[in-house]
N, C-alpha and C positions, 0 to 999 in steps of 0.2 A: 703141380699146384693143388692146394686143397680147397680151392674155392672155384665157383663158376663165374665167368665174366658176365656182367650185366650191362647192357647198353644204357647210355644216359637217357633216357627218355626225358636313522641317526641324525641328529639334528645340529645344525650350526646356526647360531643366532644371526639374523639379518641376511641369511643366504637365501635369495629368492628361488622359488621353485620354478622348474621348467613349465612352459606354457601347457595348460591342459590339452590333451588330445594329440600332442606332438609325438608321443611315444606310446606304443601298445606292446603287450606281451608280458611274460612273467618276470619276476625280479632278476636282475643281471647278476651273474656270478663273477667273483674276482679271484684270480690266481696270483699268489705272491711269488715273485721271481728274484727278490733281492739277493738271495744267497747263491744263486746260480747265474743266470744270464745278466742280472743287474750288475753284480760286481765284476763279472767277466767283461762286460762292455765298458765299465768305468775305470777299473784299475787291475786288469789282467788276472782276476780270480785270486788275488793274494790274501784275502781275508782269512784269518785263522779260525779254527773251531772255537778256540777260547774266546774270541771276540763275538762269536755268534750266539753262544748259549745264553748269556744273561738276559737278552731281550725276548727269547722264545716264549716264556709264559704269557707275556703281554700280547704277542702276536697270535698266540693260540686262541685268545679270547675274541679276536676280531670277527671271525665268521667267514674266513676264506674258504673257498671251495677246495683249494689244494695249495700246497707250498712246494714249489720246484726248488730243490736244494742240493741235488747231486747229479752226477753224470756229466757228460760233455767234458770240458777242460778241468772240472773240479777234481777229478780223480788223478789226472796227470800232474797237476800243479801241487796237490797235496803231497804226492810222493817225491817229486823232483825238487821242488822249491821250499815247501813248508815243512818237509820231513815229518809229516803226519801220517797216521793210518786212516785212509779214507773210509774204511769199513767202520771204524770206531766213531767217525762223525755221524754216520747214519744211526748207529745204535744210541748215541748221545741225543740226537734230535728226537728219536722215538721216545726216549725217557722223559723229555720235556714237552712234547707235543701230544696231548691226550685227545684232542678234538679234531685237529686238522690233518687230513691225509697227506702223506709225503710222496713227492713225485721225483722221478729221475729221468734224465734224457739219455736214451740209448741209441747209438748209431747203427742200428740193425746188426748185420753180421760183423761189423767193426767194434761192437760193444762200446768201450770208452777209449779205444785205441785208434790206430791209424793204418790198420790193415785188416783184411778179412780173416776171421778166426774159424776153426773147425766147429761143426755143429755141437759136438759134445762140450766144448768150452763155452759156447753161447748158452747152452742149456744149464750148465753148472753155475755160470755167473748169475743168470737170472734167478736160479734157485736160491743162491746165497744172498743176493740182494733182497729178495722177498723175505728171507729169514731175518735179515738185519733190520728190516722195518719199512722197506719201500712198498707203498700201496698202489701207486700208479706208474706205469712205464710208458713214457712218451717216446715212441719208436719212429725213427725216420731213416731214410736212405737219401744221401745227397743227390743221387742220380734219379731219384724217384722210381727206382726199379724195385718193385715189391717182392721180387724173388729174394732180395737181400734182407727182407723182413720176415719171411715165412717162419724160419726157425725160432726167432725171438718171439713172434706172436704165439707159436705153439707152446713155448716154454712158459710164457706169462700165464696162458690159460691153465697149464698144468699146475702152476703155483697158486692158482686161485686169485690172481690179482687183476687189476683193471688195465686194459690196453687203450692207450690214447694214440690213434693214428695221426699222421702228419702229412701236410701238403707244403712243399717248399716253394714259396711265392717268388717268381722271377718275371722279368719282362723280356720276351723274345718271341720270334715267330712261332716257336713250339709251345710256349707257355700261354695257352689260351684258357678262357673260362671253361670251354667244353672239355679240354684236356684235364683241367683240375677236377671238374665234376666227375669225369670218368674214373680218374684215379681214386677219388674219394668213394665212389660207388663200389669199386673193387675192394677197398679196405673195409667198407661196411660188411660186405659179404664174407670177408676173412675173419670177422668177429670183433672189430674194434668197438669200444664203448662210445667214443666220440671222435670228431675230427678237429685237429689243431691246425690252423692256417698260420704258417710261420713266414712273416715278412722280415727276414733277418737283416736286410740291408736298408730298411726304411724307405722302400720304393713306392708303397701303395698309396695311390691317390684316393680322395674321398669317393669319387665316382667309381673307381675300380673296386673299392671295398663294398659299396652298395651292390654293385653288379654281381660280384663273386659270392657274397654271403647270401644274397637273394636266390641265386641259382642253386647253391648248396642246400639251402633250407627247403627249396622246392623239390629237390631230387632225393634227399636223404631222410632217414627216419631216426637219426641219432643227433645229439647235440653238436653244435659248432662253436669252437672257441677261436679267438683271434689274438695273435701276438705280433705287435709292431714295435719297431725302434723309432726313436724320434730324430734320427740322423737327418732325414730329408725335410723335417719341419712339418710333416703332414700327419703324424701318428694320431694325434688327438682328434683331428678332423676325420680321419679314417675310422677311428673308433666310433665317433658319433654316427656316421653313416652306416656302419655295421650294426650298431644298436638299433637304428631305425629299420634296418633290413631284417632284424630278428636274431642277431647273434646271441648265443646263450651265455657266453663268458668272455672275459678279456684278461690278458696278463698285465700286471701293474707292479710298480714299485712305490714305496712310500716316498713322499716328495723329496726328501734329502738324498734319495738314491735314484732319482728319476732324471729324465730329459738328457740332452746331449745325445750320445750313442745308446743310451739305455731306453727304458720303457716310459710311457706316460705315468703321471702321478695318480695314485689311487684317489687322493682327496679331490682332485679336479673332476675325475670321471664320476665320482659319487655325487658331487655337487651338481653336475650336469643333469643327472637323472632324478634328482630330488623332487618329490611330489608327483612323480609319474608312476605308472604301473611297474616300471622297471627298477624302481627304487628298492634296494634290498633291505633298507631299514637299519643300516650300520651307522653308528654315531661317528661323525667326522672328527669330533673332539677326541676320540679314542686314539687317533694317530699322532697327536702332539708329542707325547712322551717317546713314542717309537721313532718319530722323525728326528727329535733332538738327540736320541741315542746314536743314530747312524751319522748324524752331522759331526759328532765328536769322533766317531770311529774312522770316518773318511780321512781325517787329518793324519792319521797314522800311515795311510797308504798314499799320501800325496805324491810321492816319488814315482808311483806307478800310474798316476792318472793320465788319461788321454788328453791331448791338447785340444781335442774337439769338445768345446763346452757349449757351443751354439748349434748352428745348422750347417751341414755340408751338402749343398744341392748337387755337388759333384757325384754323389751316390747314384743319382739317376742315370749317370753314364757309366761309371766304373762298377756299380752293383756289388761293391765289396761289403761283406757282412760287418755290422757294427762292432762285433766282439773282436775283430782282428786289430783294430786301431791301438788299444792299449797293449796288446801282446807284442805288436811290432815295436812300440816304444820301449817296452821292457827288455826287448831283445837287443 
């Protein structure tokens, strides 16, 4: 291992502002996930590049901290089902997005596949992804075994790009706040730029969000971002408690691409922090045209839509990731 273990030691008319003093801290950052986890959770990642490009100039003006638009299932689906070149998608996004950093999800040693690849393949893939236009690599291992991330971390550093480390949130005797903090500390020592907390199944309660984010903020010296799915009906409450605890950023979708198994709507979270120190000053009205665009686009992919349009409290028991539901239906 190449690190040493460290023990855990915008304005909308008539929208009321949050009560003064409720929130403290710097402006909250927002990460757009419509083109990756949003569409993967809603309609099995079937959106084509052609349907993505027209709205990019508007989204580039919003002021997102990043846009997650590649990696995970997007590579596989582009090749197998859409008959597209996934590399060209990145290059096309980069031509349209002049202000917003592009992010990809990388499965550690598995890259965007379903098996472990040799180190030289991992290194070359990261090199080419950076050349194509990826600015941030969100790297995770499903087993939370950081040995499976070492090569990817080194490759991203060599490419001069940003590493976003990840914690996979689960509920079990093993997955404790202390264990999550220890894992995050090790990633900080490995050189990640921030820690991404991934609640992929929508399990996180508001209390758990406050406890975990508070512990991470106390232990780490790097930013913390939170990613929740609305499957269990608690994501927006979890975001609020995380914001109170000092989380630096959250993953969101525009309203017409939100909720169900996807992420909370950016408009609602923005309205919730309006008038506080956490208000990023983004105009909520700027999302109207973007939301209308996606509302029309979704009609094209209705055949791939998950049947889950509300809440599935069963996720608290089965803990199945939200993105699996539309994929199963499409299969």
